[in-house]
C-alpha positions as CSV (number, residue, x, y, z in Angstrom):
1,Y,-14.4,10.4,10.0
2,N,-14.6,7.3,8.1
3,V,-11.4,5.5,8.9
4,K,-10.4,3.2,5.9
5,S,-6.7,2.4,7.8
6,M,-4.7,2.9,10.2
7,Y,-0.7,2.2,11.0
8,Y,0.9,3.4,14.5
9,D,4.6,4.5,14.2
10,S,6.4,3.1,17.5
11,E,9.2,5.3,17.2
12,E,7.8,8.6,17.1
13,D,4.5,7.1,19.1
14,V,2.1,8.4,16.0
15,L,-0.7,7.1,14.7
16,W,-1.6,7.8,10.8
17,I,-5.2,7.7,9.7
18,A,-6.5,7.2,6.3
19,T,-10.1,8.7,6.0
20,F,-12.1,8.4,3.5
21,S,-12.9,12.3,2.3
22,E,-10.3,14.2,4.8
23,G,-7.0,13.2,3.5
24,I,-4.8,11.8,5.8
25,V,-5.0,12.3,10.1
26,R,-1.5,12.2,12.7
27,I,-2.5,11.8,16.1
28,G,1.0,12.4,18.1
29,I,-0.3,10.4,21.1
30,S,3.0,11.5,24.3
31,Q,2.8,14.6,22.5
32,N,-1.1,14.9,22.0
33,T,-1.3,16.7,19.0
34,F,-3.8,15.9,16.1
35,D,-3.2,17.3,12.3
36,E,-5.1,16.7,9.3
37,I,-2.9,16.5,6.0
38,P,-5.1,17.2,2.9
39,L,-4.0,15.9,-0.3
40,Q,-4.0,17.9,-3.3
41,N,-7.2,17.5,-4.7
42,P,-10.6,16.4,-3.5
43,I,-10.3,13.0,-5.0
44,Q,-7.0,12.2,-3.1
45,N,-8.7,12.9,0.0
46,I,-10.2,9.1,0.1
47,V,-7.5,7.5,1.0
48,K,-7.7,3.6,1.1
49,I,-4.1,2.1,2.7
50,L,-1.4,3.8,4.7
51,S,2.1,1.8,5.0
52,L,5.6,3.0,6.0
53,D,8.6,2.8,3.3
54,E,12.4,1.7,4.2
55,R,13.3,5.3,4.4
56,S,10.5,6.0,6.8
57,L,8.3,7.6,4.4
58,I,4.2,6.8,4.6
59,L,3.0,5.4,1.3
60,C,-1.2,6.3,0.8
61,S,-3.0,4.8,-1.5
62,T,-6.1,6.6,-2.8
63,I,-8.4,6.1,-5.7
64,D,-6.6,8.5,-7.5
65,G,-3.2,6.8,-7.6
66,L,0.2,6.0,-5.3
67,Y,1.2,8.7,-3.4
68,R,4.5,9.3,-0.8
69,L,4.4,11.7,2.0
70,D,7.6,12.7,4.2
71,R,7.0,12.6,7.4
72,Q,9.2,15.3,8.6
73,T,8.3,18.2,5.7
74,M,4.8,16.6,5.1
75,K,5.3,17.2,1.1
76,I,2.9,15.1,-0.4
77,T,4.6,13.7,-4.1
78,S,2.5,11.2,-6.3
79,L,4.1,8.1,-7.4
80,Q,2.4,7.2,-10.7
81,K,4.5,8.3,-13.5
82,K,7.8,7.8,-11.6
83,L,6.9,3.9,-10.9
84,G,5.0,3.5,-14.2
85,L,1.4,2.6,-12.4
86,S,-0.8,4.8,-14.8
87,N,-3.6,2.4,-15.5
88,I,-3.3,-0.2,-13.3
89,G,-6.5,-0.1,-11.2
90,I,-7.3,0.5,-7.6
91,I,-4.7,-0.3,-5.5
92,N,-6.0,-2.8,-2.4
93,D,-3.1,-3.3,-0.3
94,I,0.6,-2.2,0.0
95,A,3.4,-4.2,1.4
96,V,7.2,-2.9,1.1
97,D,10.2,-5.0,1.4
98,A,13.7,-4.8,0.8
99,G,13.0,-2.5,-1.7
100,T,10.5,-4.1,-3.4
101,L,7.0,-2.7,-3.5
102,W,4.3,-4.6,-3.5
103,L,1.1,-3.8,-4.8
104,C,-2.0,-5.6,-4.8
105,T,-5.0,-4.8,-7.2
106,D,-8.0,-7.3,-7.9
107,H,-6.9,-9.2,-10.1
108,Q,-3.0,-8.8,-10.1
109,I,0.0,-8.2,-7.6
110,L,2.9,-6.0,-8.4
111,K,6.4,-6.4,-7.4
112,V,7.8,-2.3,-8.1
113,D,11.9,-1.7,-7.8
114,I,11.6,1.4,-5.8
115,E,15.0,2.4,-6.5
116,K,14.7,1.6,-10.5
117,G,10.8,3.0,-10.6
118,S,9.5,-0.2,-12.3
119,I,7.2,-2.9,-12.5
120,T,9.6,-5.5,-12.2
121,S,7.0,-8.3,-12.6
122,R,3.4,-8.9,-12.7
123,Y,1.3,-12.1,-10.8
124,S,-2.1,-12.3,-12.3
125,T,-3.9,-13.9,-9.8
126,S,-5.5,-16.5,-12.1
127,S,-2.7,-17.7,-12.2
128,F,-2.9,-18.6,-8.3
129,H,-3.5,-22.6,-7.6
130,G,-7.6,-22.6,-6.7
131,M,-8.4,-18.9,-8.0
132,L,-11.2,-18.2,-9.5
133,A,-11.9,-15.0,-11.7
134,E,-14.5,-13.6,-9.3
135,H,-12.0,-14.2,-6.2
136,T,-10.0,-10.7,-5.6
137,T,-6.7,-10.0,-3.7
138,R,-7.3,-7.5,-0.9
139,C,-4.4,-7.5,1.3
140,L,-1.0,-8.3,1.4
141,Y,1.3,-8.4,4.7
142,C,4.8,-9.2,4.8
143,D,6.0,-11.1,7.5
144,R,9.1,-10.5,9.8
145,S,11.0,-13.1,8.2
146,G,10.3,-11.3,4.8
147,K,8.0,-14.1,3.5
148,L,4.8,-11.8,1.5
149,W,1.4,-13.1,2.2
150,A,-1.7,-12.4,0.0
151,G,-5.3,-12.6,1.2
152,T,-7.8,-13.0,-1.3
153,S,-11.6,-12.9,-1.2
154,G,-13.3,-16.4,-1.5
155,A,-10.2,-18.5,-2.4
156,G,-7.9,-18.4,0.6
157,I,-4.5,-16.8,2.0
158,F,-1.4,-17.4,-0.4
159,A,1.9,-17.0,0.0
160,Y,4.9,-15.8,-2.4
161,D,7.5,-18.4,-3.7
162,Q,10.7,-16.6,-4.0
163,Q,12.6,-19.4,-5.6
164,S,9.7,-20.2,-8.0
165,D,9.0,-17.0,-8.5
166,S,5.2,-17.0,-7.8
167,F,2.0,-17.8,-5.4
168,V,1.6,-20.7,-3.9
């Protein structure tokens, strides 16, 4: 397997693995189980990122878009059209906090209202202090206090300031 990312679910003692060609792999640690979960077509099986949303559903980003996997039924649904995410580019990372889905692509961070199913804000990385055109956003992290952090290639780390609605 060519592993792209992993997510450990401590409640179920399961390791979820995003692979480059096999879709999603689920390893039940204490149950000693191993399951491959292929997506709907070969291009979708190139899974880059796995994350858990607030409803305990797995979010997975592929080079073909964004999908949600129901852990109980193993049903996969596309979120591209539902959330208005067409033509945003390849998603580099995902973070979820308090009903908000954060997505980063190379040159923007999107704030998506999961319930409304719409992009509520777009943050161009060119507006980040010290960020140059050749720098890209690579990763997102939401800490325990709810603060969102964005990591870049070459420009460092930026934090989302809710009061000014910007990254500083």
